[in-house]
N, C-alpha and C positions, 0 to 999 in steps of 0.2 A: 543606326549604330547600336548594336547589341553586344552584350558581354557573354563570352563563353567561359565558364568557371570549371575547368577540368583540373582536378587535383591529382597530379602525377608526380608530386615532389619526391616520393620515395624512389621512383624509377630514375628521375633526373639526377638525384643526388647519388644514386648508386654509381654513376659514372663520374662523380666529381673528382677533379684533381685537387691537389693541395697547393696550387700555384698562387703566388702573388707577385710574380715575376722573379723568383718564385715566392711569394709571401702573401711569394714564392716565388771489309768484306769477308764475311765469315766463310770459311771453307765448308764444303758440304758436310753436314753433321752426320756422323756415323752413330746410330743408336746403340750399337754394340760397345761403343767407347764410353758410355755413361759410367760414372764412377761408382754408382750404387745400383744394385739390382732393384728395379722399381717394384718388383713383386714382394720384396722382403718386408718384414714387419718393422713398423716405425717405432724406434725405441724412445721417441720423445713425445708420444701422444699425450703424456701427462701434462705437457705445457699448454695443451688446448683447453684445459680446465681453467677457465678465465679467472675465477676467484678462488681456485684451489690453494690450500695452504702451501703445498710444496712449490707450486708454480709461482705464487706471489713471493715466496721466500727467495726463489731464484731471481725474480724480477728486481726485488729490492736490493739484492746483493750486486746485481749488475748496475742498477741506478747509482748506488753508493760509489762503486768503483769509477764509473764514467763521470759522474759529477765531480768527484774529488780530482780527477785528472784534468778535465776541461776547465773547471772553474778555478783551478790553480794557475791556469795560463794567464800571463799578465794582460792579455788582450780581452779576456772574457768580461770583466767588470765594465769596461768601457763600451763593449759591444751591447751588453744588456741594457745599460743606461741609454745608449743611443737608440736602440730598437724600441724601448719603452717610450722614450720621448717622441719618436716618430709615430708610433701606433696610437698614443693617447694625446697627441698634440691637439690643442683647440683650434689650430689653424688647419682644419680639415673641412671639407664641404659636407654639410648635413643634408644628405640626400633624403628625399621623403616622398610620400604619397599624398595627393590632394583629395580631400573630401569636403564638399560644400564650403569651399573658400578657406579651409584650414589645411595646413601642411603638417603631416604626421611624420615623425622621425624617431629612429632608435639610435641612441648615442651612448658610447662608452668612452671613459677617460680615466685618469689615475684616481679620481675621486669617486667615480661610479664604475666599479670594476665589472659588475654584472649588467649595468646599463640602465638608462632611462628611456621610457617611451614618453614622448612629449609632442606638443603641437604649438603652432603659431599661425595667426592669420596670414594669408598669402601676401598681402601688401607688406606686412612686417618681415616675412621671409625674404622678400626681395631686397631688404636693406642689409647693411653690413653687420648689424647687431640685432637680430630678431629677438622679440620678446617671447621666450619659450615658457609654456605652461606644462608642468609635469603631469602626466596621466598615471604612470606606474613607475615607481622606483623599485627595480628588481633586487637591488641590494637590500633594501628595507624589507621587501616581501620575503626574501630568502631568510633574513634574520628572524622576522616575525614567525615564520612557519617552520624554521629549523630545517630548511631544504637548500640544496645547491642548485637553485633554478637557473637554467640557461634559456633565454628567450629565443624561440624558434619561429616567430612570426605570428601574424593575425589575419584571419579571413573575415572581412566585415561586409555587412549587408544592410541596406535600407530599402523599403519599397520605393518604386518610381514616384518622384515628386516629394519624397520625404527626406528629412535630414536626420532622422532618428536611427542612427547606426548602432547595431549590435555586432559584436565581434566574437569569434572563437579564437582565443589566445592559446597558442601552443607553448608549453613549458616542458623542458627536458631536465631530467635529473642528471647533472654532470655533463651534458652535451650529447647524450645518446640520440639515435634516431627515434627511439620510442619516446612518446610524449604523453602528457596529460593535456586535455583541452578544457578550457573554462570560459564560460560566456561572460562578456564584458560589455558594459553600457558606456558608450562614449559621452553621452550627455551628462551622466552622473559621475563619471570617472570611477566607477566601482564595478567589481565583479557582481553579477546578477545573483541576488539571493534566490535560492531554489531554481536557478537557471540550468542550462545545459552544462553538465560536467561529465567528463569521461574518465575511465580508468587508464592506467599507463599501458600503451601498446604502440606498435607501428600502425598508424591509422590515418584516415583521411575523412573529413567531413565537408559537406557543401550545402550552403543555404538553399532551401527549396521554398522559402517563404519566411515571414516573420516568426512563425511558430513551428517550423518544420525543418529538420535536417535530414539529409541523406548521409549515412555514415557507414564506413567500412572499417572494421577493427577486429581484434582478436576476441571472438565470442565464446571461446572455450575450446576444448579438445576437438580436433577435426575441422576447425574453421579457418585455418591459415594454410597458405600454399607451402609447397616444398621449399620455396625461397624465403618463407617467414613473413610474407605479406598477407593482408586480408583476402578472404575468398568469398565473403558474403557482404552484400550491401543491404542495409535496412533503412526503413523510414521511421524517424523518431519524432514524436509529437511533444510539444512543450507540456510540462506538467506530468509527464509519465516517466517511470524509471527506464533507464537504458535497456535493461534486459527485456522489457516488454515491447521494444521496437519491432515493427513488422518487416519481415524479410521480403525484399522485392527483386533480388537478383542473386544467383549463386553461380560461381564459376567452378573450376576444377582444381584439384590439388596440384596438377602439373602446370597450371598457369603461373606466370610470374606474380600476378596480383590482380585484384578487382577493385576498382575505385569508383566513387560516385562522380557524376557529371551533371551539371546543370547549365542550361542556356537561357539567358534572359532575352525576351523579345522586346520590340519597340513599345508595345502596349503594356509592358510590365509582366506579362505572363512568363512563367518559368517552366521550361521543358525539363522534366526530370529524366535521368538516365544513368548509364553506367559505362565504364570502360573495362573491357576484358583484355588485359595484356597477356596474350597467349605466350609470347616470348618477349625478350627485352625490346625487340624492334618491330614486332607485329602486334596490332591491337584491333579489336572489334569495338565499335561504338554503338550504343543502344539508346533508344528513346522509349520511355514508358508513356504511351498515350493515356490520358486521364480516363478512368473508368474501364480500362482494358487490362487483361492479365498477361497478354503475350507481348513482349518487347519488340520494337521495330529496329532492325539494324540499319545504321546509316550506310548508304550505298557508296562507300569510298574504299580504296584499296587497303589491304592489311598494313602496308608500310606507308602510312600517311598520317598527317597530324592536323586536326581542326585548329584554326587560328582565330576564329571569331566571325562576326557578321558586320559588313560594311555596305551601306546603301542597298540593303536587302539581299546582299550576296554572301553566301556561306563560303568562307575562305578555307582552303585546304592546301597544305604543302606536301609534296610528294617525295617519298624516298625510294620509289620504284617507278618504272615506266607504266603508263596506264592508257588503255584504249577503251573509253566508256562504251557500254553496249548501245547500239543504235546510233552512234555518232561517228562521222568520218574523221574528225580531228582527233589525234592522239597526243599524248603528253609524255615528257621525259622526267626521269628521276631528277629531283632538284627544282622542278617547276612549282610555281604558286598558281593555283587554279581556283575557280569560283562557280557557284550555281545559285539560282534563286531559291531561297529557303522557304518562302511561302508556297511556291509551286510544289516543292517536295512535301511539305506538311499536308497539302490538300490531296495530292495524288499518291504519295508514298512511293513514288518512282523517281528515278534520277532525271532531273531536268537537263537542258543543254548546259554543258560545261564549257567555260571560257578560260583562256589563258590570261593571267594577270601579269606574270613576270617569268621570264626564262633567263637564268644566269648564263653568262658566257663560260667558256672552259676555265677561265681564271677566277671565276666568282663562285660564291655559295650564298644562298639565302640563309641567314642566321637568326632572323627574328621578324615577327609581324606584330605591329602595335597599332591599336585603334583608339583614337580620341573622338570627341564629340563631332569634330569636323575634319578629321584627317585620317588617312591610312598611310602608315610609315613602314618602310622595309629596311631592316638592318642587313647590310651586305658585307661579306668578306671578299675583297678584291686583291688577289695575290697576298693574302693574309693581312691586308690593311683594311680597316673598317670604314665603311661609307654608309650614308643614309639616303634613301630615296623616298619620294612621296608618290602616291598613286591615286588615281581618280577614275571614275567611270562616267562617261557621257553616253555616246553610242558604243564606244569601245574603251578598253583600259588604256590609260596613258601613264607614263612614268617619267619623273623629273628628278635629277640629283639635287640634294640640299647642300649648300655651301658649308664647309667645315674649316676649322683653323689650319689643318695640316694633314700629313700622311701618317696617321697613328691609328688609334682605336676609338671607335664611336659606337655608343649604345644608346638605345632609348631608355633613359633613367625612369621616366614616368609617362604613361598615357593611359587614359581610361575613357570609355565611351560615354561617361556621364559628365566629363570635364573638358573644358576648352584648353586647359593648360597642358603643354607638352614640354618635358625636360629631356635634354640630350646630354650625355656625358662624353667628353672628349679628353684624351690623354695620349701620350706616346712615351717612349723610353726616357726621354730627357725633359719632357714638358709635364708639369703637374696637372692633375685633372682640373677641368673647367666644367661648370654647369651652364649649359646653353638653354635658352628658352626659344622655342619655335612658335611663330605666329602663323596659324593656319589660314588667316585671312590675307596677309601680305606675303606669306612664305619667307619672311625674314627670320634670321637667326641672330640673336643677341647674346652676348656673354653676361650671364646673370651673376655668377660667382666664379672666382678662381682663387687659388692658394699660392703662396710664395714657394719658391723652390725649397726642397727639404734636403738637398745635397748639392754640392758644388759640381756642376756639369761642365765647368770650363775646360776646354780642350778635348771634350768627348765628342764622338760622332757615332751615327748609326748607319750601317750599310746592310742591304739585303743581298745575300749571296746564294749560290746554288751548288749543291754537291751532287755527284752522280752516284746513284745507288747501284747495287750489284746487277740489277736487271736493266740498267740504262735510264731509269726514271730520274728526272731532275727534281731534287728535293730542296726547297728554299729554307733558308735560315737567316735570322737577324743576328748581327754582330755589333755589340755596343762596346766601344773601346776608346782609348786615346786616339786622337786624330793622327798622331805621328807614331802609331804603334810600331815598335821595332819588329821586323819580320825575321827574327833570329831564334824563335821558339822559346823565348824566356818569359812571355807574358802569362801570369796566372789566369786561367780561364775556367769559368764555370759554365757548363753546358746543361741546359734543362730540356726535358722532353716528357711527353705524355703518350700520344699515339694510340688513342682508343675512343670508342663510344661516340664518335663523331663530335668530339669536343675540340674546339679550335684553340690554338695558342696564338694570341694576338699581342701586339705591342702594348705595354702597360707601364705606368710609372710606379716604381717601388722605392720609397724613401729608405727603407731598411737595406735593400740590396745596394742602393746608391751610396749610403753612408758606410756600410760595413764591407763593401767590395769595390765598387767603381772608384770611389774617392781614393782608395788605397792602391790604385794601379791595376786592379783586376779587370778582366774583360768578361762580359756576360753574353751568352749565346742562347737563343731560343730557337729550337728546331721545329719545323712544321712537317713532321713525318707523317707517313700514311697511317691510317687508323683514326686520325683526327677529322675535323670537318672543314678545314680551310678551303677545300675545293669541292665541297658538296658531298652527297652520299657516295659517289663512286670512289672518292679518295678514302673514305672510311671503309667501304666494303672491300677495297683491295687488300685489306689486312685482316680479314675475318678468318677465324678458325684455321684451316690448313694452310692458309696464305699468310699467317702471322709472322713468319720469318721475314717477310718484306719490311715490316715495321722495324724490326731489329737491324736489318741490313741498312735501312735508311739512316737510323741513328748512328750506326758505325761509320757510314759514309760521311756524315757531317763531322764526326770526330776525326776521321782520317784527313778530311779536307782542311780542317784547322791546323793539323800537323804539317801536311804537305805544303800549305801556303805560308808556313813560317809563323803563323799567329802564335802557336804554342807548341809544346812537346808533351809526350806522355808524362814526363816528370811534373809538369805544371798544369795538367788537364784534369779537372774534376767534373763529376756529373751528379745530377740530382733529379729525383722524380718521386711523386707520391701516388698512392693508390694503384691504379693501373700503371702509372709511371713508376711506382715502386717495383712492380713486376718487371718493367723494362730495366730498371737498375739491377735486379737480380740476374736477369738474362745477360746483361752486359758484364757482370762479374764473372760469369762462367765462359762466355763466348770470346771476350776480348779483355782479359784481366791485365794484359800488358799495355793497353791503350790509355789507361787512366791511373792516376795516383790517389784519387779520392772518390768515394762513392757514398752519397747520402741516400739511404733507402727509407723513404717515408711511408708509413701506414701501408705496407706492401701486401700484395698477393705473392706467395713464393712456392707453396706446395700446390702445384697445379693438378695433382692427381687426387687431392681431397678438397679442393676449394669449393666444389659444388655441394659439399656436405656441411660447410661451416657458414653459419649466419645467412647472409643474403646471397651466398655464392651461387646457388642454383639458378638465380635470375640472370646470370651472365654466360650461360652455356651457348647462347646465340652469338656471343662475341668470341669466346675462346674455343668452343667445342666442348664436348662432354667426355669425361673419363669413362663413361659407361658405354660409349660407342667405340668399338674396336679401332677403326681407322683414325678417329680423332684422338683416342687415347695414345695410339702409337706415335702420333705427332707430338702430343703434350709431353710424352716421355723424353723427347729429344730437347725440349726447351725448358722444362720445369726447373727452376733454380734449385729447389730443395733436393730433388732427386739427382741432379747433375753436379752437386757439390763434389769437389775432388781435392782432397787435402794436399795433393802433390802439386797443385797449380800455384803459380806465383801471384796469389790474390793481393791486391792492395788492401790495406786495413779499412774495412767498411764501417759506416756509422748507421746503425738501425734505429729508427725512431717510430714509436707506435703509441697506442693508448689503451689502457685497460677498459675504458668505457666505449671503445669503438664497437658498436653493434652492427656495423656494416661489413667491414673487412676485419676478420678475426685476428686479434693480436697474436694468436698462435703461429701465424705465418712467420712473423719476425722473430718470435721467441725460438722457434725450432731451428731456423736457419742460423741464428746467433749461437745456439747451443752446439750446432755442428762445428762452428768455428772454435768454440771453447774446447770441445772434445778433441779436436785435431791439434790443439795448442797453437792456433793461429791468432794473430792479434785482431781485435774488433772492438768497437764501442757500441753501447746499447743504452737507450733511454726510453722508458715507457712512462708516459704521463698517466697518473692514476685517474684523472678526469680528462675531458676534452673531446670525446667522441671521435669521429672520423677526421676532424681537423687537428687532432692531437693537442688541442688547447681549448679550454672552455672560456677563456677571457684573454684580454690583451696582455695582462701580466704574464700569464702562462705562455702566450705566443711569443712575447719578447724573450723569455727564458729559453724556449726551444730554439728560436732563431739564433740567439747568441751562441748557444752550444754548437749549432750547425756551422756557423761562420768561424767560430774558433777552430773547429776541426778542419775546415777548408783552408783557413789561413795557415795552420800548422803544416798541412800537407803540401800546399801549393806555393806558398809565399816564403819569403826569407824569415829566419827566426825572429821572434818578437823583439829581442834585444837589438836586432839589426835594423828594425823599421823605424 
């Protein structure tokens, strides 16, 4: 049981949706019908100046207008109070990581807005009232240092057999992806004097020993990729300045990014290496043999992900078909495979590859977790979460693990140094539970659960299927009253994402429950192509020139809700964030008459300039490149910004973004909203000054943003406030 520490957070987060449930047929498009000549000069480029005086003046004027409007609604104050109560309730499960018998947890509530990093013994954690010990109070740290610190996680390391953990703690100023990392000693509960400290950047570091880090960061001019991520990995020794670190790997400016990678073997040795992400979905993995100057590339496909080591087997999940050289057996995209790592290290050639798990057509492998005594697989089965255990004797065998119901299940914690395994379970109407898995008996027990946070009486969940334009069956979940009237009157919120192989699975949202479901609204979660619910093929069906399929799928779900009598365009609203924000922008243009409310969160909207803004260049493998003529021609037909048409019957949209979002540029939302303003069309706009890509840096800001969104949705889709 070994650990693979591959820090690819920047890439994973680039595909992040803003869902929390959520808290979150188009006629052939004629490019000549676009409302604006796509080659014309953009009159609103000045809004891309993130901190520019003119841009911020416009933002503040829009914020003032929108806040005055929505906060004056008699529903707003109650919504904000209910959202804050739900988000900061002490009746939440404190999920954590186990290290040497202690459970570590990050906790935010109304008293600790920026949060506490704390710990408790495992036996205490299992009780109803754990005895927590504070490690870092981030509110106090921010006040002491005069900074708006947002905790972004910690990477901790101790040598095999030792409990002396040192951590690199990531701190963001206002929630940005760019962070400062500072070394922290868990034993003394203090930042290490003269320890490892980095400057602010989009960066990644991985422990290569007690006194050594591999680090990729912004080293100065010419050292980051066109996507804005690191291009060079260096080896940094304790006691030396960061600028003296030794370069060990250099990528290309055209790469998405270069990241350090370490693999810890059973005997405690650490293999040092790097990941070269040539595109968002293709990577080369390298090992730096000790004493050698030429890196060795791991013999796995470009579309594949290392998942760790179990029983001497190096586990790899595939996102493309693979026929290993010299082997008769071939493998399919979506498979989990393995080979003997010691054999590879000795020969540096690919050993025999075996099949660990092959999903069915209705399944997708969503995660691989390794504990000291177990290999666990997280599976999506028709968009419902399941967990399997796997083991190797003469061959690989797979068994299902019993779960409480048909909802969403994830491995909340597993680590190859610890026996403890935690599983999270929840569904739309069942609050989350923390389950503990016993690898010896294979039993699952409920360790913690929370009381219901909204009244689900009379509600039901059904899974239905819509038929997309090309005949594909697209599943969606409908959460509504059991006796929902099929007369088109039900206020309905439809959420979608559809990108980057991110799955939309059932989840419990107290905020959506209180602010929407309790008040008679229906909630719909669409499992459209572009996501990962049915594996790599479901995602790849919506890439680049095929992206209209994603939009057709979402429209098909909306039309099915109307055709079945669940709702009507007057009462149907949609919401999506990030890539889902692009989806919302496309829906505004392609079917403005199908919805009466559109919440556009931290969106991409200018698809002819997205690759020039912040991390945009990293996503050309998903969307296509405006610099490739064929791909640009397609993007011209779907880009929301360029296809804006003042003569269309647009519903009044609500744009939500963040000044501190250094992943998806706030200029997208700003410029689209400006077009509405210039055309004299109604719109709402709110830009949080902090918050990063989540558009909220803490729970107070999140409650405010959510209350604004649901006030808008209620106004558009439900009866007037005085009639409720």
